[in-house]
N, C-alpha and C positions, 0 to 999 in steps of 0.2 A: 498585433504582430502577425504577419502572414506566414504561411508555410515557408516561402522563400526567405523571409526575414529570419525565421528560426534556423534554417539550414545555414544561412550566412553567419549567424551568431555562433553556431556549433563549429563552423570553420574546419580546421584540420581534423578534429575528432570525427566529424561526419565523413570526410574523405577517407580517413583510415578505416572507419567502420565498413564503408562500401568496398574498399580494397580487400579487406579481410574476408568479407563474404565471397567475393569473386575468387580469391585465392583458395578458400576452403572448398569451393565447388569445382575446382579444376579436376579434369579426368582425361586420361588418354583413350577412354572408350568413346568413340565418335558420337554414337547416338545419345549417350548420357550427357556429354559435353554440350551437344546441340540443344538438347532438351533443357538443361540448366540455363543456357544462354537465353533461350526463348522465355523461360519463366522470369529471369532477371530483367528482360526488356519490357516486361509488363508487370512490374513489381508493386504497383499500387502506391499507397500514400506513405508506406514505411513508418506508420504511426508509432509502433511499439519501440523501435530503436530511437525515434525522436524523443519519446517520453523517457526512455532509459538514459540517454545522454544528457537531457535537460535535468533529470533528477540528480545525476552525479554532480552537475554544476551547481545545482541549487543547494546541495548539502555538503559540498567540499570542492576539492580540486580533482578533476578527472584523472584516472590512472590508466595504465595499459589494460587492467582488468575491466575498467569501465567500458572501453571500446570493445573488448573481447565479449563481454556479457551482452552489450547492445547488439552485436553481430549475431551471437548465439540466439538471442530472442527472435530475430527475424528468421533465422534458419528453422527454429522450432515452429514458428507460426506457419511458414510455408509447407513444412512437412505435414502438419495437421490438415492444411487445406487440401493437399494432394490426397491424403487418406479420406478426408470428408467427401471429396468429389466422387470417390469410388463408392463409399457407403451410401451416399444420397443419389447416385446415378446422375450427377450433374454433368451437363454437356457444355456449359459456359462458365467462365470465371473472368471477371473484369472485362467483359465484353468480347472475350475470345474463347475459342474452343479449349476445353480442359485437356490436360495430358491424357486422362482416361478416355476422352472422346477421340483423340488423335491416335494414341498408341495402344489403347486397351487398358482395362483395369489392372491387370497384372503388372504392366510396365509402370503405371502410376504409383502403385504401392511400392515398387522397388525404388523409384526415384524419391518418393517420400522417405523411405528408409535411409537412403543415401544422405539426404538433407538432415535427417535426425541424427545420424551417426556423426556427421561433420559438426553439428552443433555440440554434441557430447564431447568431441575432441577439443573444441574451443574451451569448454568449461573445465575439463579435467586438467588442462595445462595452466590454469589460472592460479594466482597466489591465494585467492580467497575461494578455492574450489570446494572446500568442505561445505560451507554455507550455501554456495550456489547450487551444488549438486542436490542438496536436500530440497531447495526451493523449486528447482526445475522438475525434480522427481515428483514432488507433491502435485505440481501442475499437470504432469502427464497422467497421474492417477486421477486427478479431477476431470481431465478431458475424457478419459475412458468412461468414468462413472457417469458423467454428464450425457455422453452419447447414448449409453445404455438406458439411462433413466428416460431420456427423450424417446427412444424407441419403445420402451414399455408404455409410456403415456400416450404415444401416438396410436398404440393398439387399443388401449382402454378408453381413451378420450375423457379421462377423469382428472385431468390436470388441475391442480389448485394453485393459488398464488404462491404458496410455499414451495410447491413443486417447481413452478416456473422460475422463481428466484434462485433455487438451487441449480437448476439446469443452466441458466445463463451465467451464474457464478462459475460453474465448472467449465463451461464451454468457452467463455469469453473473458470474464473478469479475472480468472485465475492466472492467465498468461500476462495480462497487464500488471497484475500484482507481482508476479515473479520478475518482470522487467524492472519495476520500480524498486523492489526490495534488493535485487542483486546489484542495482546501481548504487543504492545506499550502502550496501556491504562493501562495494568496491572502493569507497572513499572513507571507510571506517566511521560512518555516521553513528552517533549515540543512539541508544535504544529508543528514546522518545521520538526522535526523528525517523527512525526506521518504522515505528508504528504509524507515524503520520503519513509516511510514504505509502505504506500498505493501505491505509484507510482511503487516501486519495485515489490510488489506482483501482481499488475494488469498486469504489463509487463510480469512478470514470468508466471502468469496463462494463458495469451494470448499465449505465446510461447509454453507452455505445451500442450494446445489444438491444436495448429498448428502442433506440432510434432505428436500428436495422429492422426491427419487427414492425415499427410504424411504417417504414418505407415499403415493406412488403404488402401493405394495404393501400398506402397513399402515394407510392412512387409511380414511375412509368418505366416501361422496358427500354425507352430511349436512353436512360441513364447508364446502360451497360449491365444492369443486373435484372434478370427477369422478376416480375412481381407475382404475388400469389403463390409462390413456391411452398411456403410453410403450410398453407391450408391444403394444398394438393397432397402434401405429405402427412396430412392429419395431425399437424402440430397446432396445439392451442397456445397462442402467444398473448401478450398483454392486451392488444386491442380487442380481441375476442373475449378474454377474461373480463375486461371492463364492461363490455356489452352484456355479458351473461349475468353480471351482478344484479340481483333483484328482479330478474326477468322471469315471468311465468313460463317462458319457452325454453328454459335452460336444459331440461332433460331432452326435449325434442331436438334442440340444436346439437347437443353432444351426441345424440344418436346419429344425426346426419353426418357429423364429422367422422364417426366410425365407419360410415357407409360410403365415404367419398371414393374409395377405390372402385366400388361397383357403380357408383352414381356421381361421376365427376361434375355433373350439372348442379349438384348441391353447392358447389363453391360459390356460384353467383348469388344464390339465395342467402348463404351465410355472410357473404361480404355485404349485401344489402342490410342484413340484420345488424352488423357491426356499425355501419354508417348511420342507420336509423336510431340506434341506441347510443350514439356519441362515443363509441368505443375508442376511436382514434383520439378524440379530444381528451378523454380520460387518461389515455396512455401518455399524451403530451404533458398533462399535468404531473404525472408520475415521473416522467423524464426530467422535468424541471426540478423536482425534489432531489433526485440523485445528482444532478449537476450542482445544486446548491451544497450537497454533502461533500462533493469532491472539492469545491472551492473552499469550504469551511475547513477542511483538513489542512489546507495550505497555510492557515493562520499560524501554524507552528513553525513554518519555514522562515529563514532570514529573508529580508527584502532584497530584491535584485532582479536583473533581467530574466534569469532562469525561472524564478518564481512567477513573474509576470507572464512568461510564455506558457507555463503550466496552467495558469488561469485561463489564458486564451484557448488552449487546447481543451480545457473542460467545457467552455462555452461552445466550442466547435460542434458538439453533439446536438446543440439546439438547432443550428441553421444548416448543417450539411444535408445534401440531397442525394448522396451516394455512399 
């Protein structure tokens, strides 16, 4: 089932979700309205609301809250991207200049705050708002902690596998988990299915970030996302962690990572080290394990087209190139 097939299957729920996002972002402040429109015109894959709406169909009959939570998930996601671009000094997002690059970091933070506030408005007006507020609040806490832990580890270059998994849970998997769980809540799914939805989304989100980290070593700039960014920011991700395992050069390589700001030429040597030590292949193997976990979690779901689409989305992490 392709992305187009999934959107066609979601039908009016998808259309209502998009309309709700546009309505939520309306503003009579010209610059804000123009900036929001520019972001929406380059909105990416909208994977999180896809997952959310599919989850509500897989576990019950979608409600108004289902559409509302799916829209809120996308608003939360883009708010965090706007803030991330400021924190990371990113000049490109999805192949285009970031808001921070065009209008400056202060404007980007303010636009991100607006998106975040509009997401909160959607949630607090929902029937199932109590559970949803708690889930999204936990995610925002995770996002902040994940960013700070990543900054700490970028400075020390002592990232372990445990550190890495915590960072990608906080920064990526947690919002997928909130999307899935709020969808389950919106259709009053029983506790066992709510747990299965969480397990699927956390495994999927982990696989999603692992794939991103692989592409940062194995992708190309032509895909619209600059490669090698993580290493230039002194971030030790799974391909490098895999290459370091059992290597007599571990201490040397970690020291080089810490010194990248003063010696950017070290990036090329570290990249060669990752390739020579099969770091990418090891990461691909780990990716497959997390995809399998996501699919296994769906065993608890009723059979049907929504479940089949979720299986397809889980496997999407294996072959996607951007």
